[in-house]
C-alpha positions in Angstrom: -0.2 0.1 -0.2 1.8 2.9 -0.9 2.2 5.9 1.4 0.5 9.2 1.0 3.5 11.2 1.1 5.9 8.9 -0.7 6.1 7.2 -4.3 4.1 4.7 -5.0 5.8 1.6 -3.5 4.2 -1.4 -1.4 7.0 -0.6 1.6 7.9 2.9 3.2 11.4 1.7 3.8 11.9 5.4 6.0 9.6 4.6 8.1 9.0 0.9 8.4 11.7 -1.8 8.9 11.7 -4.4 6.0 9.1 -7.1 7.4 9.3 -10.4 6.1 6.2 -12.9 4.8 7.0 -14.9 7.4 6.2 -12.4 10.0 2.9 -11.4 7.8 1.7 -15.3 7.8 2.0 -15.9 11.3 0.4 -13.1 12.5 -2.5 -13.5 10.5 -2.4 -17.1 11.1 -2.9 -16.6 14.4 -5.4 -13.5 13.9 -7.7 -15.7 11.8 -7.6 -18.5 14.8 -8.4 -15.9 17.4 -10.3 -13.2 16.3 -13.6 -13.4 17.2 -16.8 -11.3 17.1 -17.1 -10.4 13.5 -15.9 -7.3 11.4 -15.9 -4.4 13.9 -14.0 -6.9 16.6 -12.1 -8.1 13.9 -11.0 -4.2 12.6 -10.5 -3.4 16.7 -8.1 -6.3 17.1 -6.3 -5.4 13.9 -5.8 -1.6 15.0 -4.4 -3.1 18.8 -2.1 -5.2 16.4 -0.7 -3.1 13.8 -1.3 -0.1 14.9 -0.8 -0.3 18.4 1.6 -2.8 19.4 4.0 -2.9 16.2 3.5 0.3 14.5 3.2 -0.8 11.0 0.3 1.7 10.2 -0.3 5.0 12.0 -4.0 5.8 13.5 -4.7 7.8 9.8 -3.9 5.0 7.4 -5.3 2.4 9.7 -8.7 4.9 9.6 -8.1 5.1 5.9 -7.8 1.6 5.0 -10.9 1.0 6.8 -12.8 3.5 5.2 -11.9 2.2 1.9 -12.8 -1.6 3.2 -16.3 -0.3 3.9 -16.9 0.8 0.8 -16.0 -1.8 -1.2 -18.1 -4.7 -1.5 -17.1 -8.1 0.4 -16.4 -8.8 4.3 -14.6 -6.1 5.6 -12.1 -7.7 7.8 -10.6 -9.8 5.3 -10.3 -6.6 2.9 -8.5 -5.3 5.6 -6.5 -8.4 6.0 -5.6 -7.9 2.9 -4.1 -4.2 2.4 -2.2 -4.2 5.6 -0.5 -7.7 4.1 -0.1 -5.4 1.3 1.4 -2.7 2.9 3.6 -4.6 4.8 5.2 -6.9 2.1 4.2 -6.2 -1.2 2.4 -8.7 -3.7 3.4 -11.6 -1.8 2.2 -9.9 1.7 -1.5 -9.5 -0.4 -2.3 -12.8 -1.0 -0.7 -14.0 2.6 -2.3 -11.3 4.6 -5.7 -12.6 3.5 -5.0 -16.3 3.1 -4.0 -16.6 6.5 -6.5 -14.5 8.0 -9.1 -16.4 6.1 -7.8 -20.7 6.4 -7.4 -21.2 10.1 -11.6 -20.6 10.4 -12.0 -22.5 7.1 -10.8 -25.5 8.9 -12.0 -25.0 12.1 -15.5 -25.2 9.5 -14.8 -28.2 7.9 -14.1 -29.7 11.3 -17.4 -28.9 12.4 -19.0 -29.5 9.2 -18.0 -33.2 9.1 -19.0 -33.7 12.9 -22.5 -32.0 11.9 -23.1 -34.9 8.9 -21.6 -37.2 11.0 -23.8 -36.9 14.5 -26.7 -34.6 13.0 -25.9 -31.1 15.1 -23.5 -28.5 16.1 -20.5 -29.0 18.7 -21.6 -27.0 21.8 -19.6 -23.9 21.9 -21.6 -21.7 24.7 -19.3 -21.7 27.0 -16.4 -20.4 25.0 -18.5 -17.7 23.9 -19.7 -16.9 27.0 -16.2 -15.6 28.3 -15.2 -14.5 24.7 -17.8 -12.0 24.1 -17.6 -9.5 26.9 -13.4 -9.4 25.8 -14.5 -8.6 22.5 -16.3 -5.3 24.3 -13.5 -4.3 25.7 -11.4 -4.6 22.8 -14.0 -2.7 20.5 -13.8 -0.1 23.1 -10.6 0.3 23.0 -10.3 0.7 19.7 -13.0 3.1 18.5 -11.4 5.7 22.0 -8.4 5.5 19.8 -9.7 5.9 16.6 -12.0 8.4 17.3 -9.4 10.7 18.8 -7.8 10.6 15.2 -11.3 10.5 12.7 -13.4 13.2 14.7 -11.6 16.2 13.7 -14.2 18.9 14.1 -17.6 19.6 15.4 -19.2 19.2 12.2 -17.5 15.3 12.1 -18.6 15.0 15.3 -22.3 15.7 14.2 -21.8 13.8 10.9 -20.8 10.9 13.4 -23.7 11.0 14.9 -26.3 11.1 12.3 -25.0 7.9 10.8 -24.8 6.1 14.3 -28.7 7.4 14.5 -29.5 6.1 10.9 -27.3 2.9 11.6 -30.0 1.9 15.2 -32.9 3.0 12.3 -31.7 0.0 10.0 -30.7 2.2 7.0 -29.1 0.5 4.3 -25.1 1.0 5.5 -23.5 2.0 2.1 -25.9 4.9 2.0 -25.3 5.8 5.3 -21.1 5.7 4.4 -21.7 7.3 0.9 -23.9 10.2 2.5 -21.6 11.3 5.2 -18.6 11.3 2.9 -20.7 13.4 0.1 -22.2 15.7 3.4 -18.5 16.9 3.8 -17.1 16.7 0.4 -19.5 19.3 -0.4 -18.8 21.3 2.7 -15.1 21.3 1.8 -16.8 22.6 -1.8 -18.4 24.8 -0.4 -15.5 26.3 2.2 -12.9 26.8 -0.6 -11.4 30.4 -1.2 -10.9 31.7 -4.8 -12.3 29.9 -7.5 -14.1 26.5 -7.4 -14.0 23.5 -9.8 -16.8 22.2 -10.2 -14.8 18.9 -11.6 -13.9 17.0 -8.4 -17.1 17.4 -6.7 -19.3 16.5 -9.8 -17.7 13.0 -9.9 -17.8 12.4 -6.0 -21.2 13.3 -6.1 -22.0 11.6 -9.5 -20.3 8.7 -8.0 -22.0 8.5 -4.8 -25.7 8.6 -7.0 -24.2 5.7 -9.0 -23.4 3.7 -5.4 -26.8 4.8 -3.6 -29.3 3.4 -7.3 -27.1 0.2 -7.8 -27.3 -0.6 -4.0 -31.2 0.4 -3.7 -31.8 -1.8 -6.8 -32.0 -5.9 -6.0 -28.3 -6.7 -6.9 -28.9 -10.6 -7.2 -32.5 -11.4 -9.3 -33.5 -15.1 -8.5 -33.7 -17.1 -11.7 -35.0 -20.5 -12.4 -34.2 -23.2 -10.0 -30.6 -24.3 -10.4 -29.4 -28.0 -10.7 -27.1 -28.5 -8.2 -23.4 -28.7 -9.6 -19.5 -28.1 -8.0 -19.8 -24.9 -11.4 -23.0 -23.1 -9.8 -21.8 -23.2 -6.7 -18.7 -21.5 -7.4 -20.3 -19.3 -9.7 -22.9 -18.4 -7.2 -20.7 -17.4 -4.6 -17.8 -15.6 -6.4 -21.5 -13.5 -7.4 -22.1 -13.5 -3.3 -19.1 -11.8 -3.0 -19.0 -9.6 -5.3 -21.9 -8.0 -4.3 -22.5 -7.9 -0.8 -22.7 -5.5 2.0 -24.3 -5.3 5.4 -23.0 -9.0 7.3 -24.2 -12.1 7.9 -28.0 -11.1 8.1 -27.7 -9.8 4.5 -26.1 -12.9 3.1 -28.8 -15.3 5.6 -31.5 -13.1 2.9 -29.6 -13.7 0.2 -28.9 -17.3 0.7 -32.4 -17.8 2.1 -34.4 -16.5 -1.5 -31.7 -18.9 -3.7 -30.6 -21.8 -1.9 -33.7 -22.5 0.0 -36.6 -21.5 -1.5 -35.7 -21.2 -4.9 -33.6 -24.3 -5.5 -33.7 -26.1 -2.5 -30.7 -27.3 -2.5 -30.7 -26.4 1.5 -33.5 -26.9 3.9 -33.8 -24.0 6.4 -32.9 -25.5 9.4 -29.5 -26.5 7.9 -29.2 -22.8 6.8 -29.4 -21.6 9.9 -27.0 -23.9 11.3 -24.6 -22.7 8.7 -25.1 -19.1 9.4 -24.7 -20.1 13.5 -21.6 -21.4 12.5 -20.0 -18.9 10.6 -20.9 -16.6 13.6 -19.8 -18.5 16.2 -16.4 -19.2 14.8 -13.1 -16.8 14.6 -12.4 -15.3 11.0 -14.1 -14.1 8.8 -18.3 -14.3 8.7 -18.1 -15.7 5.0 -17.2 -18.9 6.2 -20.2 -20.0 5.5 -19.5 -20.6 2.6 -17.4 -23.0 3.7 -20.0 -25.1 5.6 -22.6 -25.4 2.8 -20.1 -26.1 0.4 -19.3 -29.5 2.7 -22.8 -29.8 3.5 -23.2 -30.1 -0.4 -20.2 -30.8 -2.2 -18.3 -32.4 0.7 -14.4 -31.2 1.1 -14.2 -30.0 -2.7 -17.0 -28.4 -2.4 -16.6 -26.1 0.8 -13.0 -25.6 -0.8 -14.8 -24.1 -4.3 -17.5 -22.3 -2.3 -15.2 -20.3 0.0 -12.6 -19.7 -3.1 -15.7 -18.2 -5.1 -17.1 -16.5 -1.6 -13.7 -14.6 -1.0 -11.9 -14.4 -4.1 -13.8 -11.1 -5.0 -12.4 -9.6 -2.0 -8.6 -9.9 -3.8 -9.7 -8.7 -6.8 -11.5 -5.8 -5.2 -8.9 -4.3 -2.4 -6.1 -4.7 -5.0 -7.6 -2.2 -7.5 -9.1 -0.3 -4.9 -5.6 0.0 -2.4 -3.8 2.1 -4.8 -6.3 5.1 -4.7 -6.4 5.8 -0.8 -3.1 7.6 -1.1 -4.5 9.6 -4.1 -7.8 10.2 -2.2 -6.4 12.3 0.1 -4.0 14.1 -1.9 -6.9 15.7 -3.4 -8.7 18.4 -0.6 -12.2 17.4 -1.7 -11.7 13.8 -2.1 -9.5 13.7 1.1 -12.7 14.8 2.7 -15.1 12.0 1.2 -13.3 9.7 2.9 -12.7 11.7 6.5 -17.0 11.5 6.2 -16.8 7.7 5.1 -13.9 7.2 8.3 -16.5 8.8 11.0 -19.2 7.4 9.8 -17.7 3.7 9.5 -16.6 4.6 13.4 -20.4 5.3 14.5 -21.2 1.6 13.0 -18.2 -0.2 14.4 -20.2 1.8 17.8 -23.5 0.9 17.0 -22.7 -2.4 16.1 -20.7 -3.0 20.0 -23.6 -1.3 22.1 -26.4 -4.6 20.4 -23.3 -6.9 21.1 -22.6 -5.4 24.0 -26.9 -6.2 25.4 -26.1 -9.8 24.2 -22.5 -9.9 25.8 -23.0 -8.7 29.3 -25.5 -10.4 30.5 -24.1 -11.0 34.5 -21.4 -9.9 37.1 -19.2 -12.1 36.0 -19.0 -11.4 32.4 -19.1 -7.6 33.5 -16.2 -8.4 35.3 -14.4 -9.6 32.3 -15.0 -6.8 30.3 -13.7 -4.0 32.6 -10.5 -6.6 33.4 -9.8 -6.7 30.3 -10.6 -2.7 29.3 -8.1 -2.4 32.3 -5.2 -4.5 30.6 -5.9 -2.8 27.0 -5.6 0.1 28.3 -2.8 0.6 31.3 -0.8 -2.6 30.7 -1.2 -3.0 26.8 -1.4 -6.4 27.0 -1.8 -8.6 23.7 -6.1 -8.9 22.5 -5.3 -12.2 21.4 -4.4 -13.1 25.2 -7.2 -11.9 26.3 -9.4 -13.2 23.7 -7.6 -16.9 24.7 -7.8 -16.5 28.3 -11.6 -15.8 28.2 -12.6 -18.8 25.9 -11.0 -20.7 28.5 -12.6 -18.8 32.1 -16.1 -19.4 29.7 -15.5 -22.8 29.2 -14.5 -24.2 32.8 -17.7 -21.8 34.1 -19.5 -23.7 31.5 -18.4 -27.3 32.4 -18.1 -26.5 36.1 -21.8 -25.5 35.7 -23.0 -28.9 34.3 -21.1 -30.7 36.7 -22.9 -29.4 39.4 -26.2 -30.0 38.0 
């Protein structure tokens, strides 16, 4: 990822030491194994790892990449892994960052899918999640506080963030919130320009914003006639999903139900709900739901084909969009657009955290886990991965002890 103030080279040798591909692979394999909680939590864990602890990115650069990842379709946390891998180790780092973040979750989902097919039910992971969720709340809050100090530069940006949060609570389309926030900032920056104003940059941004909103409001996946199952149609279907999907797991559920259950009858409703549940409770990207579905329909090869299909567009979109971020920063109006997207992204993270918090902090123990995790993160800078693992172990043993008492 080129630096905005330097020639467009993958790694800025003047500010960062040379990184090895082994380092990139190991860190993203570890994150893919421990990053529970969905895109907001993944972004927070990456901020802790690569901004606070390792200094691979500045907070400004991280915010810009987060805003870009939220603007393109596909799994935003995987796209962040791709961006960071490229920033650290060039094109090979781009591939390794994304692949190593995906593979641990894919293998875990494969194991669960095998057990599901063999025994007809999902393995119980409620105890682990009981301990992990409150830790995730602390990790995300820590990231929001740190990134917020950089993103919220003015009172107007604070107002935009508040408006974005209110719109997110009212369930307005996520992409429309992001593009709307960016457009408002770009328009405001254009109006404040001194001297002659060129309408061309603003017209381009407004046309782009209008096109994005129109495309997003029009159904992007019209269900066609029934399709007989095959590995080819399976691959093409998940490529299409990965190319157009915004909004995460619940939007994915709606698309899959429409086609795979109602239209094509490849799955039952119960199988689909179980597939989405597995994607939600395993670490790494939520799109590994496709791995589970692929295994149910076509065994190990079907799982691989579905996984490659749904994630492949993310590599394409991230590769072509990454080089645009520094160019956007060099334009005052386009940079203002990105500022609006960034503050809206943080607002969406805050809303998701509140929603997750209601389900995560349910008693005194989970409250204590969240508070202790926040203290360890903010005061002692403990690695968030260790906190997640510790929370999972505590939850597992608490559930085991409760089951033993009963």
